[in-house]
C-alpha positions as CSV (number, residue, x, y, z in Angstrom):
1,A,0.0,0.0,0.0
2,D,0.9,3.7,-0.6
3,G,3.9,3.1,-2.9
4,S,4.5,5.1,-6.1
5,H,4.0,2.0,-8.3
6,P,2.5,-1.5,-7.8
7,A,5.9,-3.1,-7.0
8,E,6.5,-1.2,-3.8
9,G,4.7,-0.1,-0.7
10,R,3.8,-0.9,2.9
11,V,3.3,-4.6,3.7
12,E,-0.2,-5.4,4.9
13,V,-1.4,-8.7,6.1
14,Y,-5.1,-10.0,6.0
15,Y,-5.9,-12.1,9.1
16,N,-9.1,-12.7,11.0
17,N,-11.1,-10.6,8.5
18,T,-8.9,-7.6,9.2
19,W,-6.0,-5.9,7.4
20,G,-3.0,-5.1,9.5
21,T,0.7,-4.4,9.3
22,V,4.2,-5.9,10.1
23,C,6.7,-4.5,12.6
24,D,10.2,-3.8,11.4
25,E,12.0,-5.5,14.2
26,G,14.5,-7.9,12.5
27,W,13.1,-7.0,9.0
28,D,15.6,-7.5,6.2
29,I,15.9,-8.4,2.5
30,R,15.2,-12.1,3.1
31,D,11.8,-11.3,4.6
32,A,11.1,-8.8,1.8
33,N,12.0,-11.5,-0.8
34,V,9.2,-13.7,0.6
35,V,6.7,-10.9,0.4
36,C,7.6,-10.1,-3.2
37,R,7.3,-13.7,-4.3
38,M,3.9,-13.9,-2.6
39,L,2.9,-11.0,-4.8
40,G,4.2,-12.6,-8.0
41,Y,7.6,-10.8,-8.3
42,S,10.8,-12.6,-8.5
43,Y,12.6,-10.9,-5.6
44,A,12.9,-7.7,-3.5
45,V,15.5,-5.0,-4.2
46,R,14.8,-3.1,-0.9
47,A,13.5,-3.9,2.6
48,R,12.0,-0.7,4.1
49,S,11.4,0.0,7.7
50,S,10.2,2.8,10.0
51,A,6.9,3.4,8.1
52,Y,8.9,4.4,5.0
53,F,5.6,4.2,3.0
54,G,3.5,5.8,5.7
55,E,1.8,4.4,8.8
56,G,-0.9,1.8,8.4
57,I,-4.0,1.2,10.5
58,G,-5.4,-1.8,12.3
59,P,-3.4,-4.3,14.3
60,V,0.3,-5.0,13.9
61,W,-0.1,-8.7,13.0
62,L,3.5,-9.8,12.7
63,D,6.6,-9.0,14.7
64,N,10.2,-10.4,14.8
65,V,9.7,-12.0,11.4
66,T,12.8,-14.0,10.5
67,C,12.8,-15.7,7.1
68,D,15.6,-17.5,5.3
69,G,14.2,-16.3,2.0
70,S,12.9,-19.6,0.7
71,E,9.5,-19.6,2.4
72,R,6.3,-19.3,0.3
73,N,4.5,-17.3,2.9
74,L,5.5,-14.9,5.7
75,T,3.6,-17.1,8.2
76,H,6.0,-19.9,7.4
77,C,8.9,-17.8,8.8
78,S,9.9,-17.6,12.5
79,L,7.8,-14.9,14.2
80,R,6.4,-14.1,17.6
81,G,2.9,-15.2,16.7
82,L,0.0,-13.7,14.8
83,G,-1.1,-10.5,16.7
84,V,1.7,-10.7,19.2
85,S,3.5,-7.4,19.0
86,N,4.4,-4.4,21.1
87,C,5.1,-2.2,18.0
88,R,3.3,0.9,16.9
89,H,2.6,1.9,13.3
90,D,5.6,4.1,13.1
91,R,7.6,0.9,12.6
92,D,5.5,-0.6,9.8
93,V,7.6,-2.3,7.1
94,G,7.6,-2.0,3.4
95,V,9.2,-3.6,0.3
96,V,10.4,-2.6,-3.1
97,C,10.1,-5.6,-5.5
98,Y,12.0,-6.0,-8.7
99,D,9.8,-5.3,-11.7
100,S,11.4,-4.6,-15.1
101,L,8.6,-2.1,-15.9
102,Y,9.3,0.1,-12.9
103,N,12.8,-0.4,-11.7
104,G,14.5,-2.9,-14.1
105,Q,17.1,-1.2,-16.3
106,S,19.1,-2.3,-19.3
107,N,21.5,0.5,-18.5
108,V,22.5,2.0,-15.2
109,T,24.6,5.0,-14.3
110,V,27.9,4.7,-12.3
111,R,30.3,7.0,-10.6
112,L,33.5,6.9,-8.6
113,A,33.7,8.3,-5.1
114,G,36.4,8.7,-2.4
115,G,39.4,8.7,-4.7
116,S,42.1,11.4,-4.9
117,Q,41.4,12.0,-8.6
118,S,38.4,11.5,-11.0
119,S,39.8,8.3,-12.5
120,E,39.8,6.3,-9.2
121,G,37.4,5.6,-6.4
122,R,34.7,3.5,-4.9
123,V,32.3,2.2,-7.5
124,E,28.7,3.5,-7.0
125,V,25.7,2.5,-9.0
126,Y,22.4,4.4,-9.5
127,F,19.5,1.9,-9.6
128,A,15.8,2.1,-8.7
129,G,16.2,5.8,-7.9
130,E,19.0,5.4,-5.4
131,W,22.8,5.4,-5.3
132,G,24.4,2.2,-3.9
133,T,27.6,0.2,-4.0
134,V,29.0,-3.0,-5.3
135,C,30.2,-6.0,-3.2
136,D,33.8,-7.1,-3.7
137,L,32.9,-10.8,-3.9
138,G,34.1,-12.0,-7.3
139,W,35.2,-8.4,-8.3
140,D,38.0,-8.5,-10.8
141,I,39.8,-6.5,-13.5
142,N,37.1,-7.4,-16.1
143,D,34.4,-5.8,-14.0
144,A,36.6,-2.8,-13.5
145,K,37.2,-2.5,-17.2
146,V,33.5,-2.1,-17.8
147,I,33.2,0.6,-15.2
148,C,36.1,2.5,-16.6
149,N,34.8,2.3,-20.1
150,M,31.4,3.6,-18.9
151,L,33.1,6.6,-17.4
152,G,35.1,7.3,-20.6
153,H,38.4,5.8,-19.7
154,S,40.3,3.5,-22.0
155,S,40.8,0.7,-19.6
156,A,41.3,-0.2,-15.9
157,L,44.7,-0.5,-14.3
158,R,43.6,-2.3,-11.1
159,A,40.5,-3.7,-9.5
160,S,40.6,-2.9,-5.7
161,S,38.5,-3.5,-2.7
162,D,38.3,-1.8,0.7
163,V,40.5,1.0,-0.5
164,F,38.3,4.0,-1.0
165,G,36.1,3.8,2.2
166,E,32.6,2.5,2.8
167,G,29.7,3.8,0.8
168,R,26.1,4.5,1.9
169,G,22.8,3.1,0.7
170,P,22.1,-0.4,-0.6
171,I,24.7,-2.9,-1.8
172,W,23.2,-3.2,-5.3
173,L,25.5,-5.8,-6.9
174,T,27.2,-9.0,-5.9
175,Y,29.2,-11.4,-8.1
176,V,29.0,-9.1,-11.1
177,G,30.8,-11.4,-13.6
178,C,31.7,-9.2,-16.6
179,S,33.7,-10.4,-19.5
180,G,35.2,-6.9,-19.9
181,T,33.6,-6.2,-23.2
182,E,30.1,-5.1,-22.1
183,S,29.1,-1.5,-22.6
184,N,27.2,-1.3,-19.3
185,I,27.5,-3.2,-16.0
186,A,23.8,-4.0,-16.2
187,S,24.6,-6.3,-19.1
188,C,26.9,-8.3,-16.9
189,Y,24.4,-8.5,-14.1
190,R,21.6,-10.1,-16.1
191,S,23.6,-13.4,-16.0
192,S,24.5,-13.1,-12.4
193,R,23.4,-15.7,-9.8
194,Y,21.9,-13.0,-7.6
195,G,19.4,-10.3,-8.1
196,W,19.7,-6.5,-7.5
197,G,20.0,-5.6,-3.9
198,Q,20.6,-9.1,-2.6
199,S,23.2,-7.9,-0.1
200,Q,22.8,-10.8,2.2
201,Y,25.2,-12.7,0.0
202,C,27.9,-10.0,0.5
203,T,30.2,-10.8,3.4
204,G,33.2,-9.2,1.9
205,G,33.2,-5.5,1.2
């Protein structure tokens, strides 16, 4: 409910003939993935908290939801029990699901940040209306070549990790897997094992 398009909004749950909401305690991308699949989308790109899409009404039906991401329904996840919550609506959760019509992009914008000159820095990617970063798992010189070419440089000298400081926002990409000849990093990512925003797989940088 209350998103700017059908693939995003506050999560509401229908139980006992009444619509209610979900508390954000413990809410993460794994839980959001379950919601998005319930709605017919392939996965979530963002898990929102703190009533990001506005406060709902009615009971807070679910609290302390802990999914591993494979469940078919939120009620199959670990939780405190239906209707057992001490949350208020200022902690209602939301999701942004991946949908090629609304946030899927064949091309994305990139920039470098935190470097001492314009030709070096932390890789940041603009996707779904928000700047985020790239996990260093699997990151190599071929991925760096694509980024440098996108920014108008002839090639990449080095693919680094944990050098230019930590970024903000979501970790958009993990295991990018470019061959080095692609014109845009989004072309690499279509063959990746992981979807946009699946930062739970990033344990590196």
